C-alpha angles and dihedrals in degrees: 000000000000098000122069092223091054097044110136122237111277125228111303095244094049091048092049091051091050092050091052091048092049093049095047097047118092115239107262091236091063100031120102115252111274116245093254091060094040087057091064099030099087094054091043091053090050093049098045100075090045089063091066103075097058090045092051090048090047098055091048094060123099101226095141138022096251112128098231109002096052101126136071095057094277142033099254093050090050089051094052089042089061090044093051095054091050090047091052091056091047091051099043103029090234109129092196093079094059098039099094093045094047092050091057095043090051091067098099094185094056092042089053087055090052090050092049091050092051091049092049094047106044094174094053113116091349115190107345107051093037090055090055090048090060089053090050093051094051093046091049093052093046093052100040104025088225124127097206094123101036098093090054090045092052091051092049091048091052092050092048093049091049091051093050090048091060105040125075112259111263108182093173095053113122141179113027093348095057108139092178091061090049092050093048091055093043092053092047091047091050089051091048091050092042087232104160094180094054091043092054091046094052094043088054090054091050094050092046096056116002110054100066106134095213092051092049090048090051091050093050096044104030103059091231091162097055111127091022133095098225123076121230110182097048091044092054091048089047089055089052088051091051097046108030134050123272094251091057091051092049092047092051093050095045102039095049096032087225097170098036093102101020096128127179115249104259129221126352116007115252092226137015090252091053088065086082098043099086090053095045091049089048096055091052092047089052090054090049092049092048091052098043110021087221114162091217090061092048092050093048092048092050092047093052093047092048091050093048092048092047092050093043087224093185096057119093143074120338092238095052107035111339094086098055122006096076089059090054088051091055092056092046098045102033096088090061091063093052111008112215096038 
């Protein structure tokens, strides 16, 4: 009963209604944006390009001794800074956004040093920064068509999978310990690489520890991610979307009304890290809406985006938010420039 994959068959009438609803709904990838999302889309599209200059400045700094990812205060922020600039070019079609990131990533000697460091320090940026690195590799290949980073990506994916194989599942972990974020990026990387073995391995991990209905309900109703920068409830639903069929995801959302009260934190963030929470919740909610077409997911996504835009979560000192929140904004807002990406 507790696990989604072991959920018993519901009453015949309820199941029949769900089947009809699932068949009649347009896939989210092809559906027009719902009015709630359209209401925030224009401002989001205007804001998105303005996020690029601070990110470009950030990755150029020398805040650490790393050969490539030396800006943005820390390694993981430098990694998702490079990712964000490439993603902006992919979304807008303007190559200028990605140019500074691509120039740094093209230095094979320095990238080899980064790879050697990761191999020699297996606990470094595990799992958080390594998960972002997988996203960077896939984005880089899609934009450039080059495979320069894939060998490093494959090694990072293997290290991340080995780590998740050995630690107890912690679906409610957040911030730098977030296993759900690591699993999302591993599954997507396996899909990108068409690696059936890795995909099966990661899906097994998800089903073993991340699809418990009561845990998901607690995450969605208990505010376990407050004060943090990394979402929990949307990530767990995103994992369901990546590993189960669409009907199961819809049934979970509707039967348990998981998103009915999933409100965006209003006003000023309680902590510096919480300045990224509205965006990280939003990108997961977008993925859930794309997979399910559920109005509750669309409403929650729009509410979180609106709250982040109103609070200007990315604006502030370099030390506190300037080195990372804009990158979170790119992932949350990017789909509104080119829905379906």
